[in-house]
TIDO-540220 format. One line per 3 residues: number of its first residue (from 1); their letters; for each residue x, y, z of C-alpha. Coordinates in nm, 4 decimals, m for minus. Layout:
residues N
NUM> A> X,Y,Z; ... .
END
This chain:
residues 534
1> XXX> 8.1206,m3.6571,m24.0555; 8.1847,m3.4828,m23.7206; 8.3629,m3.1494,m23.6809 .
4> XXX> 8.4441,m2.9948,m23.3425; 8.5600,m2.6330,m23.3723; 8.7513,m2.4635,m23.0885 .
7> XXX> 8.6273,m2.7379,m22.8575; 8.6903,m2.6599,m22.4897; 8.5957,m2.8961,m22.2070 .
10> XXX> 8.5874,m2.8420,m21.8322; 8.4832,m3.0392,m21.5245; 8.3912,m2.7738,m21.2730 .
13> XXX> 8.6922,m2.5451,m21.2462; 8.9294,m2.8064,m21.3901; 9.0242,m2.7698,m21.7567 .
16> XXX> 8.9976,m3.1024,m21.9365; 9.0715,m2.9754,m22.2852; 9.2035,m2.6442,m22.4112 .
19> XXX> 9.0418,m2.5151,m22.7339; 9.1124,m2.7532,m23.0200; 8.9607,m2.8332,m23.3599 .
22> XXX> 8.8977,m3.2016,m23.4339; 8.7508,m3.3820,m23.7350; 8.6233,m3.7351,m23.7886 .
25> XXX> 8.5819,m3.8406,m24.1506; 8.4639,m4.1565,m24.3232; 8.7320,m4.4210,m24.2922 .
28> XXX> 8.8855,m4.2689,m23.9777; 8.9128,m4.5310,m23.7038; 9.0413,m4.3322,m23.4086 .
31> XXX> 9.1579,m4.4672,m23.0743; 9.0891,m4.2069,m22.8008; 9.3352,m4.2832,m22.5213 .
34> XXX> 9.4638,m4.1283,m22.1986; 9.4613,m4.2001,m21.8292; 9.1428,m4.2386,m21.6230 .
37> XXX> 8.9871,m3.8985,m21.5545; 9.1618,m3.7269,m21.8478; 8.8254,m3.6518,m22.0094 .
40> XXX> 8.7862,m3.9275,m22.2698; 8.4259,m4.0147,m22.1773; 8.3336,m3.6456,m22.1500 .
43> XXX> 8.4841,m3.5809,m22.4949; 8.2861,m3.8665,m22.6478; 7.9600,m3.7450,m22.4892 .
46> XXX> 8.0128,m3.3985,m22.6335; 8.0976,m3.5328,m22.9801; 7.7817,m3.7470,m22.9626 .
49> XXX> 7.5715,m3.4401,m22.8808; 7.4729,m3.5772,m22.5397; 7.6192,m3.2793,m22.3509 .
52> XXX> 7.7320,m2.9279,m22.4431; 8.0977,m2.8237,m22.4434; 8.2275,m2.5423,m22.2232 .
55> XXX> 8.3283,m2.3640,m22.5421; 8.3259,m2.4141,m22.9171; 8.0809,m2.6084,m23.1307 .
58> XXX> 8.0194,m2.9582,m23.2663; 7.8469,m3.0347,m23.5972; 7.7638,m3.3747,m23.7456 .
61> XXX> 7.6882,m3.4803,m24.1008; 7.5144,m3.8184,m24.1028; 7.3917,m4.0611,m23.8365 .
64> XXX> 7.5801,m4.1241,m23.5122; 7.5819,m4.4452,m23.3092; 7.6873,m4.3736,m22.9493 .
67> XXX> 7.7582,m4.6443,m22.6917; 7.8037,m4.4974,m22.3428; 7.9720,m4.6919,m22.0644 .
70> XXX> 7.6471,m4.7195,m21.8729; 7.3480,m4.7323,m22.1114; 7.0176,m4.6732,m21.9313 .
73> XXX> 6.8016,m4.5997,m22.2338; 6.4972,m4.7809,m22.3635; 6.1556,m4.8822,m22.2300 .
76> XXX> 6.2223,m5.1428,m21.9577; 5.9051,m5.3263,m22.0597; 6.0269,m5.3624,m22.4186 .
79> XXX> 6.1835,m5.6936,m22.5168; 6.5547,m5.7044,m22.5933; 6.4877,m5.8131,m22.9515 .
82> XXX> 6.2474,m5.5260,m23.0141; 6.5023,m5.2827,m22.8701; 6.7536,m5.3906,m23.1345 .
85> XXX> 6.4940,m5.3794,m23.4158; 6.3863,m5.0319,m23.3083; 6.7113,m4.8957,m23.4537 .
88> XXX> 6.5443,m4.9184,m23.7973; 6.1821,m4.8804,m23.6799; 6.1155,m5.2489,m23.7488 .
91> XXX> 5.9807,m5.3289,m23.4025; 5.6640,m5.1171,m23.4373; 5.6030,m5.2340,m23.7950 .
94> XXX> 5.6405,m5.5995,m23.6973; 5.3923,m5.5560,m23.4118; 5.1447,m5.3812,m23.6411 .
97> XXX> 5.1823,m5.6545,m23.9051; 5.1195,m5.9237,m23.6469; 4.8168,m5.7408,m23.5083 .
100> XXX> 4.6590,m5.6770,m23.8504; 4.7374,m6.0357,m23.9548; 4.5378,m6.1687,m23.6586 .
103> XXX> 4.2493,m5.9388,m23.7460; 4.2568,m6.0567,m24.1102; 4.2362,m6.4171,m23.9984 .
106> XXX> 3.9048,m6.3296,m23.8354; 3.7752,m6.0885,m24.1082; 3.9418,m6.1936,m24.4329 .
109> XXX> 3.6857,m6.0061,m24.6452; 3.7618,m5.6676,m24.4809; 3.9115,m5.4657,m24.7692 .
112> XXX> 4.0403,m5.1885,m24.5397; 4.2343,m5.4441,m24.3397; 4.3742,m5.5998,m24.6571 .
115> XXX> 4.4947,m5.2589,m24.7781; 4.6378,m5.1770,m24.4349; 4.8253,m5.5069,m24.4291 .
118> XXX> 4.9637,m5.4415,m24.7786; 5.0926,m5.0957,m24.6827; 5.2584,m5.2308,m24.3669 .
121> XXX> 5.4141,m5.5207,m24.5559; 5.5548,m5.2847,m24.8180; 5.7053,m5.0598,m24.5474 .
124> XXX> 5.8460,m5.3616,m24.3663; 5.9969,m5.4952,m24.6895; 6.1563,m5.1578,m24.7764 .
127> XXX> 6.3425,m5.1668,m24.4430; 6.4804,m5.5148,m24.5045; 6.1890,m5.7175,m24.3766 .
130> XXX> 6.2463,m6.0605,m24.2275; 6.6032,m6.0715,m24.3627; 6.6830,m5.7676,m24.1447 .
133> XXX> 6.5209,m5.9393,m23.8467; 6.7477,m6.2415,m23.9029; 7.0475,m6.0081,m23.9393 .
136> XXX> 6.9687,m5.8481,m23.6024; 6.9513,m6.1925,m23.4421; 7.2901,m6.2846,m23.5953 .
139> XXX> 7.4540,m5.9700,m23.4575; 7.3093,m6.0452,m23.1133; 7.4349,m6.4032,m23.1281 .
142> XXX> 7.7837,m6.2834,m23.2198; 7.7760,m6.0593,m22.9114; 7.6868,m6.3497,m22.6832 .
145> XXX> 7.3105,m6.2855,m22.6674; 7.1198,m6.6119,m22.7267; 6.7734,m6.6156,m22.8795 .
148> XXX> 6.6020,m6.6722,m22.5440; 6.7414,m6.3394,m22.4165; 6.5880,m6.1506,m22.7095 .
151> XXX> 6.2399,m6.2405,m22.5861; 6.3028,m6.1043,m22.2355; 6.2015,m5.7557,m22.1178 .
154> XXX> 6.4975,m5.5195,m22.0717; 6.4139,m5.4963,m21.7013; 6.5116,m5.8622,m21.6506 .
157> XXX> 6.8556,m5.8313,m21.8105; 7.1855,m5.7831,m21.6315; 7.3846,m5.4642,m21.6837 .
160> XXX> 7.6214,m5.6501,m21.9141; 7.3343,m5.7869,m22.1237; 7.1756,m5.4406,m22.1474 .
163> XXX> 7.5052,m5.3024,m22.2715; 7.5406,m5.5735,m22.5356; 7.1847,m5.5081,m22.6538 .
166> XXX> 7.2693,m5.1393,m22.7023; 7.5872,m5.2325,m22.8897; 7.3889,m5.4743,m23.1094 .
169> XXX> 7.1329,m5.1981,m23.1770; 7.4056,m4.9577,m23.2887; 7.5736,m5.2132,m23.5147 .
172> XXX> 7.2377,m5.3193,m23.6612; 7.1580,m4.9566,m23.7472; 7.5058,m4.9158,m23.8981 .
175> XXX> 7.4513,m5.2036,m24.1423; 7.1324,m5.0467,m24.2832; 7.2919,m4.8410,m24.5587 .
178> XXX> 7.4254,m4.4882,m24.4921; 7.7607,m4.5125,m24.3083; 7.7316,m4.4258,m23.9398 .
181> XXX> 7.9889,m4.2545,m23.7215; 8.0390,m4.4933,m23.4289; 8.1379,m4.3500,m23.0900 .
184> XXX> 8.2093,m4.6485,m22.8645; 8.3097,m4.6220,m22.4989; 8.4733,m4.9481,m22.3840 .
187> XXX> 8.2760,m5.1689,m22.6264; 8.4490,m5.4939,m22.5198; 8.3310,m5.4732,m22.1576 .
190> XXX> 8.1230,m5.7838,m22.0739; 8.2139,m5.9586,m22.4005; 8.3688,m6.3052,m22.4138 .
193> XXX> 8.6726,m6.3850,m22.6299; 8.4709,m6.4997,m22.9337; 8.2514,m6.1883,m22.9261 .
196> XXX> 8.5551,m5.9593,m22.8990; 8.7152,m6.1313,m23.1980; 8.3962,m6.0852,m23.4034 .
199> XXX> 8.3667,m5.7185,m23.2999; 8.7249,m5.6513,m23.4085; 8.6482,m5.7869,m23.7562 .
202> XXX> 8.3244,m5.5866,m23.7756; 8.4978,m5.2602,m23.6837; 8.7884,m5.3226,m23.9222 .
205> XXX> 8.5341,m5.3381,m24.2069; 8.3348,m5.0334,m24.0888; 8.2994,m4.7774,m24.3706 .
208> XXX> 8.1985,m4.4771,m24.1614; 8.3928,m4.2896,m23.8956; 8.4846,m4.4475,m23.5638 .
211> XXX> 8.6126,m4.3228,m23.2287; 8.6730,m4.5936,m22.9709; 8.7774,m4.5658,m22.6076 .
214> XXX> 8.9230,m4.8957,m22.4975; 9.1816,m5.0477,m22.2697; 9.1828,m5.3558,m22.4924 .
217> XXX> 9.5240,m5.3191,m22.6587; 9.4541,m5.5993,m22.9063; 9.1367,m5.4236,m23.0249 .
220> XXX> 9.3236,m5.0952,m23.0710; 9.6051,m5.2661,m23.2567; 9.3657,m5.4494,m23.4907 .
223> XXX> 9.1223,m5.1648,m23.5625; 9.2524,m4.8076,m23.5301; 9.4405,m4.6167,m23.7994 .
226> XXX> 9.4676,m4.2929,m23.5989; 9.5230,m4.2152,m23.2306; 9.4152,m3.9147,m23.0252 .
229> XXX> 9.6060,m3.8990,m22.6960; 9.4284,m3.6821,m22.4387; 9.7058,m3.5477,m22.2152 .
232> XXX> 9.5599,m3.4764,m21.8721; 9.8668,m3.2788,m21.7621; 9.8534,m3.0324,m22.0524 .
235> XXX> 9.4762,m3.0545,m22.1288; 9.5608,m3.1045,m22.4947; 9.5089,m3.3651,m22.7666 .
238> XXX> 9.8095,m3.5092,m22.9470; 9.6932,m3.6469,m23.2838; 9.8837,m3.9291,m23.4513 .
241> XXX> 9.7775,m4.0302,m23.8041; 9.9165,m4.3818,m23.7639; 9.8132,m4.7206,m23.6277 .
244> XXX> 9.8517,m4.8317,m23.2678; 10.1994,m4.9849,m23.2658; 10.3487,m4.7015,m23.4700 .
247> XXX> 10.1801,m4.4540,m23.2327; 10.3448,m4.6158,m22.9320; 10.6874,m4.5877,m23.0980 .
250> XXX> 10.6288,m4.2263,m23.2052; 10.5054,m4.1236,m22.8637; 10.8091,m4.2814,m22.6979 .
253> XXX> 11.0353,m4.0973,m22.9456; 10.8474,m3.7701,m22.8780; 10.8978,m3.8139,m22.5044 .
256> XXX> 11.2699,m3.8771,m22.5443; 11.3020,m3.5710,m22.7687; 11.1122,m3.3527,m22.5183 .
259> XXX> 11.3342,m3.4688,m22.2317; 11.6501,m3.4173,m22.4388; 11.5510,m3.0665,m22.5484 .
262> XXX> 11.4539,m2.9716,m22.1956; 11.7785,m3.1062,m22.0516; 11.9807,m2.9064,m22.3067 .
265> XXX> 11.7796,m2.5911,m22.2358; 11.8198,m2.6343,m21.8590; 12.1972,m2.6683,m21.8953 .
268> XXX> 12.2046,m2.3489,m22.1018; 11.9876,m2.1677,m21.8449; 12.2176,m2.2760,m21.5606 .
271> XXX> 12.5208,m2.1597,m21.7573; 12.3685,m1.8176,m21.8329; 12.2668,m1.7627,m21.4709 .
274> XXX> 12.6074,m1.8735,m21.3476; 12.7822,m1.6294,m21.5817; 12.5428,m1.3519,m21.4789 .
277> XXX> 12.6182,m1.4111,m21.1091; 12.9927,m1.3760,m21.1772; 12.9514,m1.0599,m21.3848 .
280> XXX> 12.6971,m0.8893,m21.1591; 12.9597,m0.7902,m20.9026; 13.1379,m0.5646,m21.1534 .
283> XXX> 12.9592,m0.2412,m21.2329; 13.0966,m0.2379,m21.5854; 12.9352,m0.5729,m21.6592 .
286> XXX> 12.6063,m0.5291,m21.4700; 12.4122,m0.4504,m21.7892; 12.5460,m0.7626,m21.9637 .
289> XXX> 12.4552,m0.9699,m21.6559; 12.0964,m0.8428,m21.6709; 12.0756,m0.9339,m22.0408 .
292> XXX> 12.1963,m1.2851,m21.9613; 11.9329,m1.3230,m21.6881; 11.6609,m1.2049,m21.9270 .
295> XXX> 11.7769,m1.4621,m22.1842; 11.7743,m1.7314,m21.9148; 11.4204,m1.6334,m21.8058 .
298> XXX> 11.2994,m1.6366,m22.1671; 11.4481,m1.9836,m22.2223; 11.2910,m2.1072,m21.8999 .
301> XXX> 10.9474,m1.9775,m22.0005; 10.9744,m2.1406,m22.3417; 11.0868,m2.4838,m22.2252 .
304> XXX> 10.9072,m2.7614,m22.4119; 10.6525,m2.9286,m22.1883; 10.7540,m3.2691,m22.0617 .
307> XXX> 10.4614,m3.4875,m21.9664; 10.4484,m3.5436,m21.5950; 10.4187,m3.9033,m21.4944 .
310> XXX> 10.0507,m3.9941,m21.4759; 9.9278,m4.0279,m21.1214; 9.8039,m4.3683,m21.0159 .
313> XXX> 9.5630,m4.4495,m20.7338; 9.7463,m4.6066,m20.4401; 9.5086,m4.8853,m20.3482 .
316> XXX> 9.5455,m5.0872,m20.0319; 9.2654,m5.2688,m19.8529; 9.2921,m5.2352,m19.4732 .
319> XXX> 9.3041,m5.5354,m19.2449; 8.9581,m5.6979,m19.2443; 8.7408,m5.6902,m18.9342 .
322> XXX> 8.7587,m6.0063,m18.7180; 8.5013,m6.2732,m18.8033; 8.4125,m6.6372,m18.7495 .
325> XXX> 8.5479,m6.9305,m18.9469; 8.2721,m6.9101,m19.2120; 8.1433,m6.5508,m19.2377 .
328> XXX> 7.9104,m6.6148,m19.5348; 7.6990,m6.9162,m19.6355; 7.4390,m6.9641,m19.9089 .
331> XXX> 7.2034,m7.2614,m19.9195; 6.9763,m7.3738,m20.2040; 6.9696,m7.0444,m20.3935 .
334> XXX> 6.7599,m7.0230,m20.7091; 6.6527,m6.7313,m20.9243; 6.4170,m6.6896,m21.2188 .
337> XXX> 6.2902,m6.3891,m21.4140; 5.9430,m6.4748,m21.5367; 5.9687,m6.8049,m21.7217 .
340> XXX> 6.3501,m6.7769,m21.7491; 6.5300,m6.9922,m21.4948; 6.8760,m6.8473,m21.4272 .
343> XXX> 7.0075,m7.1115,m21.1839; 6.8757,m7.3461,m20.9159; 6.9940,m7.4986,m20.5884 .
346> XXX> 7.3292,m7.3193,m20.5527; 7.5200,m7.3797,m20.2264; 7.8253,m7.1823,m20.1219 .
349> XXX> 8.0367,m7.1564,m19.8066; 8.2847,m6.8671,m19.7924; 8.5442,m6.9378,m19.5236 .
352> XXX> 8.7581,m6.6696,m19.3604; 9.0267,m6.5538,m19.6053; 8.9226,m6.7916,m19.8851 .
355> XXX> 8.9233,m6.6931,m20.2550; 8.6319,m6.7964,m20.4776; 8.5911,m6.7276,m20.8502 .
358> XXX> 8.2526,m6.7660,m21.0228; 8.2645,m6.8895,m21.3824; 7.9938,m6.9376,m21.6430 .
361> XXX> 7.8982,m6.8246,m21.9900; 7.7377,m6.4822,m22.0383; 7.3839,m6.4977,m21.9002 .
364> XXX> 7.4604,m6.7910,m21.6672; 7.3809,m6.5765,m21.3629; 7.7215,m6.4707,m21.2268 .
367> XXX> 7.6165,m6.1133,m21.1513; 7.2795,m6.2330,m21.0230; 7.4487,m6.4658,m20.7731 .
370> XXX> 7.6638,m6.1814,m20.6387; 7.3558,m5.9600,m20.6063; 7.1832,m6.2320,m20.4026 .
373> XXX> 7.4885,m6.2702,m20.1769; 7.4958,m5.8915,m20.1321; 7.1217,m5.8877,m20.0452 .
376> XXX> 7.0568,m5.6499,m20.3376; 6.8075,m5.9053,m20.4718; 6.6001,m6.1719,m20.2969 .
379> XXX> 6.6339,m6.5376,m20.4047; 6.3258,m6.7305,m20.5167; 6.4307,m7.0188,m20.2931 .
382> XXX> 6.7066,m7.0714,m20.0396; 6.8735,m6.8181,m19.8154; 7.1962,m6.6296,m19.7565 .
385> XXX> 7.3183,m6.6794,m19.3997; 7.5598,m6.4233,m19.2492; 7.8182,m6.5753,m19.0173 .
388> XXX> 7.9674,m6.4323,m18.6978; 8.1184,m6.0873,m18.7519; 8.0391,m6.0645,m19.1248 .
391> XXX> 8.1227,m5.7268,m19.2800; 8.0368,m5.7314,m19.6472; 8.1810,m5.5126,m19.9216 .
394> XXX> 8.0119,m5.5213,m20.2634; 8.1567,m5.3819,m20.5872; 7.8806,m5.3718,m20.8489 .
397> XXX> 7.9594,m5.4182,m21.2165; 7.7449,m5.1200,m21.3155; 7.8356,m4.9141,m21.0064 .
400> XXX> 7.4869,m4.9630,m20.8630; 7.6256,m4.8913,m20.5146; 7.6888,m4.5283,m20.6112 .
403> XXX> 7.4221,m4.2627,m20.5689; 7.4713,m4.0638,m20.8878; 7.2869,m3.7594,m20.7490 .
406> XXX> 7.5203,m3.7309,m20.4493; 7.8733,m3.5957,m20.4552; 8.1893,m3.8037,m20.4337 .
409> XXX> 8.2353,m3.7085,m20.0669; 7.8688,m3.7749,m19.9826; 7.8979,m4.1243,m20.1314 .
412> XXX> 8.2010,m4.1846,m19.9111; 8.0098,m4.0675,m19.6028; 7.7269,m4.3102,m19.6799 .
415> XXX> 7.9752,m4.6004,m19.7008; 8.1629,m4.5041,m19.3844; 7.9631,m4.2642,m19.1648 .
418> XXX> 8.2063,m4.2827,m18.8705; 8.5350,m4.1336,m19.0042; 8.5693,m3.7546,m19.0150 .
421> XXX> 8.5624,m3.5742,m19.3484; 8.9369,m3.5089,m19.3210; 9.0043,m3.8837,m19.3090 .
424> XXX> 8.7629,m3.9514,m19.5970; 8.9286,m3.6773,m19.8040; 9.2646,m3.8383,m19.7344 .
427> XXX> 9.1398,m4.1731,m19.8693; 8.9859,m3.9999,m20.1713; 9.3147,m3.8207,m20.2347 .
430> XXX> 9.4885,m4.1580,m20.2567; 9.2345,m4.2454,m20.5260; 9.3121,m3.9214,m20.7160 .
433> XXX> 9.0058,m3.7248,m20.5994; 9.1379,m3.3975,m20.4634; 9.0201,m3.0396,m20.4177 .
436> XXX> 8.6912,m2.9644,m20.5923; 8.6766,m3.3203,m20.7346; 8.5168,m3.4432,m20.4108 .
439> XXX> 8.2212,m3.2085,m20.4645; 8.1361,m3.3411,m20.8142; 7.8166,m3.5481,m20.8473 .
442> XXX> 7.9012,m3.9150,m20.8991; 7.6797,m3.9121,m21.2085; 7.9274,m3.6996,m21.4061 .
445> XXX> 8.2264,m3.9261,m21.3386; 8.3820,m4.1369,m21.6118; 8.3683,m4.5150,m21.5876 .
448> XXX> 8.7240,m4.5303,m21.4544; 8.6506,m4.2594,m21.1962; 8.3366,m4.4434,m21.0817 .
451> XXX> 8.5452,m4.7585,m21.0429; 8.7991,m4.5686,m20.8314; 8.5231,m4.4177,m20.6133 .
454> XXX> 8.3562,m4.7562,m20.5598; 8.6913,m4.9066,m20.4611; 8.7605,m4.6148,m20.2261 .
457> XXX> 8.4266,m4.6846,m20.0566; 8.5321,m5.0471,m20.0082; 8.8616,m4.9376,m19.8520 .
460> XXX> 8.6814,m4.7488,m19.5746; 8.4514,m5.0426,m19.4955; 8.7037,m5.2799,m19.3286 .
463> XXX> 8.5033,m5.5593,m19.4944; 8.6086,m5.9185,m19.4322; 8.4245,m6.0538,m19.7388 .
466> XXX> 8.4494,m5.8697,m20.0715; 8.2040,m5.9430,m20.3538; 8.3700,m5.8084,m20.6675 .
469> XXX> 8.1930,m5.7941,m21.0046; 8.4365,m5.7015,m21.2844; 8.6507,m5.4692,m21.0675 .
472> XXX> 8.9087,m5.4024,m21.3426; 8.6600,m5.2786,m21.6058; 8.7267,m4.9229,m21.7325 .
475> XXX> 9.0674,m4.8978,m21.5633; 9.3802,m4.7836,m21.7431; 9.6719,m5.0309,m21.7290 .
478> XXX> 9.8509,m4.8606,m21.4380; 9.5358,m4.8410,m21.2228; 9.4493,m5.2025,m21.3112 .
481> XXX> 9.7876,m5.3176,m21.1803; 9.7215,m5.1332,m20.8529; 9.3873,m5.3138,m20.8132 .
484> XXX> 9.5423,m5.6534,m20.8883; 9.8240,m5.5888,m20.6419; 9.5697,m5.4959,m20.3743 .
487> XXX> 9.3801,m5.8211,m20.4405; 9.7016,m6.0193,m20.3937; 9.7690,m5.8597,m20.0543 .
490> XXX> 9.4143,m5.8482,m19.9149; 9.3766,m6.0795,m19.6133; 8.9974,m6.1194,m19.6212 .
493> XXX> 8.7738,m6.3457,m19.8303; 8.6909,m6.2592,m20.1914; 8.4194,m6.3806,m20.4269 .
496> XXX> 8.5105,m6.2643,m20.7783; 8.3338,m6.2396,m21.1154; 8.5593,m6.1342,m21.4028 .
499> XXX> 8.6585,m6.1802,m21.7672; 9.0095,m6.0629,m21.6747; 9.2535,m6.3555,m21.6652 .
502> XXX> 9.5070,m6.1382,m21.4806; 9.2542,m6.0723,m21.2029; 9.2017,m6.4453,m21.1468 .
505> XXX> 9.5777,m6.5032,m21.1489; 9.6227,m6.2279,m20.8879; 9.3454,m6.3781,m20.6758 .
508> XXX> 9.5064,m6.7266,m20.6590; 9.1612,m6.8859,m20.6093; 9.0909,m7.1695,m20.3678 .
511> XXX> 8.7451,m7.2546,m20.5021; 8.5358,m7.2173,m20.8154; 8.1589,m7.2044,m20.8650 .
514> XXX> 8.0471,m7.3148,m21.2122; 7.7135,m7.1701,m21.3223; 7.4350,m7.2353,m21.4099 .
517> XXX> 7.4739,m7.5801,m21.2458; 7.6084,m7.4262,m20.9238; 7.8837,m7.6863,m20.8856 .
520> XXX> 8.1393,m7.5922,m20.6199; 8.4878,m7.7381,m20.6628; 8.8520,m7.6755,m20.5826 .
523> XXX> 9.0259,m7.4412,m20.8241; 9.2437,m7.5967,m21.0910; 9.4705,m7.4124,m21.3387 .
526> XXX> 9.2994,m7.6234,m21.6062; 8.9964,m7.3956,m21.5629; 9.1900,m7.0842,m21.6650 .
529> XXX> 9.0870,m7.1272,m22.0301; 8.7237,m7.0735,m21.9265; 8.7844,m6.7229,m21.7901 .
532> XXX> 8.7915,m6.5328,m22.1205; 8.5060,m6.7468,m22.2534; 8.2966,m6.6654,m21.9479 .
END
C-alpha cells in the first residue's frame, strides 16, 4: 500500500535515516519507535506525502489517513461535525439537501427543484446517507466528543478537541469501504481511558495498513504485529516482524549479542596488538608484526555496532524568583464560546509553593482555565490578579508559546532576553539541542522536540508559578521520567492539567479544581481514579 525505495532523511546536516527500502502492506500494523528526535515524525510525514525525502522515493496505492501531532487543517468557520463528514463529501451534500428542501417547501411545484433534490438524495444515499451521519457521530462519541461539540465551529475548540476531530475524520473515512493506510502520530494524546480502549479495539480490527507512533505501551502491545525501531545513533531502521512483547525480548537479546561479539573482538584485537608489540623489536619478525597489526585494524573497523545509550535531557528547574504569599489569584472567572458555556464563577488562590491539579472530563474547560490564568485569553467575567513578585511560566498543550517561524535559539532569546547566547546554548545543550540544531526553525521539530524546547524556555524564566498543560505528552519514557523528577524537586507553585497519573503522583498535589463546577478542594488520593477519565 506504501513503498519507500532508498528512502534517505536528513534534518539540516544531520542524517536521520540512511537509505533504506520500507513497505507497508494490508494487514501490517507497525509500531514506529525510537527516542525523541530520532526522526519518527519526519518519517511519517514523508510516508504520508506531506514532505519530500532527502533521497529516494515514496509511492502509495490506495487512500492514506494521516494524523499529525499538531493538526491545523480545516476551515475554522466550519463546524466540527461537518469537518468529520467532509471525509466522504457528505457535509456539502447535506447542506445542499437542506437548502433545496427549504426551497421546495416554498415552491413544491417547481419541477427543476424536485429533480435537483432527487439527484442530491441519490448521491447522499450512495455515500451512506443518514446512517453514515449517525456512524460519524458514534465515532466522535467514542473519542470523547459529545454532540454539542459537533455543532461548534472549529475555531472555538481546544487543541485536544481539534485533534480528536481530525482522528474521528480519518477513522470515519476508513470505514467507508476501501481499506485505508493509517499513519497516526501519538493518536492517544488527549484521549481519556474509555476512548483509548475503544481506539485499541478499532485499530486491532483495521483491515488496511497501519503505522503508529506512540508512547502508550499498552496500545502498542494490543495493536502492532510489527515494529520498526529507528536507531538515532546509527540512522538506521531495525525491522522486527513480531508483536510488541516479542520485539522487546528480541531487541534485548540482540543487544546482548552485539555486546558479547564486540567484547570478544576487542579481546582479540588487544591480543594481536600485544603480540605485534613484542615481535616488532626483532627484525626477523617485523613483517609478521605488521601483518598482526593489519589484522587488528581490520577487526577494529569491522566491529559490530553497539547502540550507544540514548541521551536524555537533564531537566532541572532553577530556584523560583522570590514572591509574596499568594502570587496568583483568580476571582469569578467564566468563559463561553458563542452559546456554549464552558464554566462559570471559578475562584482560585495559588499560594507560594502550592501544587494544584485541575480535573474534569474532556471539554470541561481545563485548558481554557490555564489560558485565562496565563492571560492568553480574556475571561468573560471575573479577573486574574497577579500577586507580589509573580513570575509566570506557561507550558501550552499545543506548544502555542513557540514561534514556529523562529529558530530554536531565537525562541530561547524571546523567553529570556537577558542571558548571553553562550548561556542559552548551554541550557539548550542540556535539552539535547546542540550544534546546528539550535538554528532549526521550531516548526520543523517533532512533538517531543517541541516539548523539550518549551521546557527549556521555562527553565530560563525563573518562574515562581508554572502553568503546565499536558507536559509529558510526546515524550519518550526516559525523558518523561526526567520531567516528573523535575516536578518533584521544583520549589515553586504549579497548576497542572494532565491525563498522566504518574505526573499527578510526582506533583503530590495540595489542591484540586473540579471543572466545570469550579469547586476548589483539598487533594485526596480518592480522586486519583478521575485522572485517566479526565
